[in-house]
N, C-alpha and C positions, 0 to 999 in steps of 0.2 A: 507567598510562594508556596506554601504548603497546599493551598487550594488548588493551584496549578498543577502540582505534582499529584495530588489526589484525583482530579479531573482526568489528567493525562494517563495515569495508570488504569483508571476504569475504562477509558475509551480505547487505550491500547489493547486492554484485555478483550473488549468486546471485537475488536477488528482482528487482532492478531492471536489472541488466546496466549498459550505457553510460548509460541513462537515469538511473540513480541518480547516477552521476558527474556528469552534466549539471546535475542538481538542486543537488548540494552545490556545483558551480562557479558556478552562477547567483547564489549569496550571497556569494562570495568578495570582491567589490568594495565591498559595502555592509554585510554581516553575517556575516562569516566564522565567528563563533562560532556561528551558527545551523547551519551545515553540520557543524561539529564535534560539536554536540550531536545532531544527526541520526545521525552516524556513531557516536559513542562511547555515547551513552544509548540511543537508540531501537533501534539495531541491535547495538551492542557489549554493552549490558546486557539490555535487554528481549527482542529476538529471539534472543538466544544462551541464554535460559534453557531448562532441562529442562521436560518436562511437556506440551509441544505441539509438534507437528509444524510445519514451515514452512507447509505448505498450510493448516493450521488457523489459524495466526496471520494469514495473508493473508485467510481467509475471515472471521475476526473483524473484521480491518481494513476490508474492503470493505462489510461490514455496517454497522460504525460509521460510516463516511464517508457512506453513504447515508443513516442516520438523522439525521446533523447537518445535511446539506443544505449547499449552497453550498461544496462542496469538490470541485468538478468536476476541477480540475487534479491534486490528490491522488488522487482516485478513478481517473482515467485512469492514472496511475503504478501504482496498486495493482492495477487489473484486470489490467494486464499482468504484474505480479508475481505475481498469483494463478496466471496461466497459467504463468508460469515455475516456480512452485512445484508444479505438477501438477493444479490445479484444471481442470476442463473448461468449455467454453462453457456447456453445460447447467447445471452446478452454480452458475456465477456467476449466470446469469439465474434460476435457481430460488431462490437466496439472496435476490435482490431482490424476486421475487414472494411469497416467505414474509413478507417486512416489510410488505406492503400493509396487513394488518389492524392493525399496530401503529404505522405512521408515516404511512400514507395514500399515495394514488395520486400526488400531486405530486412528493414526494421519490423515489419509486421510479420514476416516469416519467423524471425527470431523470437517475437512475442508470442506466436502461436506454439513454437516449439516449447517454450517455457510453460505455457498453458497446458500443454499436452501432458507434460510432467506432473502438473498439479491436479488436472481434472480427470485423467485417466488412471 
């Protein structure tokens, strides 16, 4: 269990820096287990897997959040995480543009609006 926590905190720091810590802390007073799940499961287990580089995981994450819609706070965090993982502004915007034929303009426009907040 401690290995998952350690791995998860390390990867969370690489992706989200202090922002990730703030997200985990924001749940501590009402749902501390949610923060633990994010650290141990999402980052300690899933992000730590071999097979994809961190930048590719973040690319998949921002694409998924865009397609779901109504995930603006998480998208904001992961767009910054994508930059931290090595994606460029152009790659992030092109990812969203690529999704237009599959999810439509409204979701992509919302994602680009969030990207504008983070990137500019």
